[in-house]
N, C-alpha and C positions, 0 to 999 in steps of 0.2 A: 644879247639877243636870244641865244640858245636857252639861257636860263629862264627867261620869261616865257618862251614857247613851252618849255618843259613844265613850267608852273601852270600855264594855261591848260595844258593837257591833263595835268594831275587834277586841277579844279574841275574840269569837265568830267573826268572819270569819277571823281568823288561824288559829283551830282548824279551820275548815271547809276553807280552802285546803290546810292541811297534810294533813287526812284525804283530800281529793280527790287530792292528788298521790300519796299513799301507795297508794290504791286503783288509780290508773292506773299506778303504777310509774315515775313521772316524778320527776326531780330538779328543783330550782329552775332549774338551768342549762337543762334541756331545755324547761321551760315558757318561759323567757325567749327561747330560740332560736325556738320555735314562734310566740310572740307578736311577735317581732322587736323586743324591748326589752332593755335592759341588765339583766343578772342582779341587779345591785344593787336594782333596782326590785322584783323578786320577793322578794328577802330583806327589803326594807322592809315588804312586805305580811306576810311570815311573822313578822317581829319586831313588828308592830304599829305600826311608825313611820309608815306611810301606809296609808290605807284602800284595800282592794281594790275595784276597780270592780265594781258590781253585775253588769254585763254579763259580766265574767270569771267571778265566782262562779257565776252561773246556768249558763254555758257548761261550766265544770268539773263542776258538779253533774250536768248531763245526761250528760256524758261518763262520769263515774264511775258513774252509775246504769246506763247501757248496758253498761259493762264488767262490772259486778256481775251483771247479768241475762243476760249472753251470755259466760259463761266458756268456757274450753277445752272442746273436744268430750269427751264421756265415752269413757274408754278411751285417750285420747291418750297416746302414749309417745314423747317426743322422740328417744330413742336408736333406737327401732325405725324411726322415720321416716327417719333418716339411713341406715340399712342397707336399708331396704325402702320407698323413697319412693313407689313406684307404688301401694302399698296404702293409703296414708293419704289 
C-alpha cells in the first residue's frame, strides 16, 4: 500500500514539474543550470525515477503562478519594440 501511495505521489509530482516548466518556458537543462545540478537529476524527476524535493516543487509553483498572473503587457508587440524601442 505504501509503495503505491509513494508511486502516486511521484507521478503527481512528475506531472506538476512538467506543467511548471511548460508555464515558465524552461527546459530541463535550464532548470538544472539554475539549480546548479546535473541535468540527469531533473530528468529523473520528470521520469518519476526520483522524487522531486518539496522545496523545488513549491518554488516552481510560486514562479509559475507569478508568471501566469504577470503576463506580457497588453499591446506588447516585439517587432515594434525593435524598431521603436523608446516607445515601449
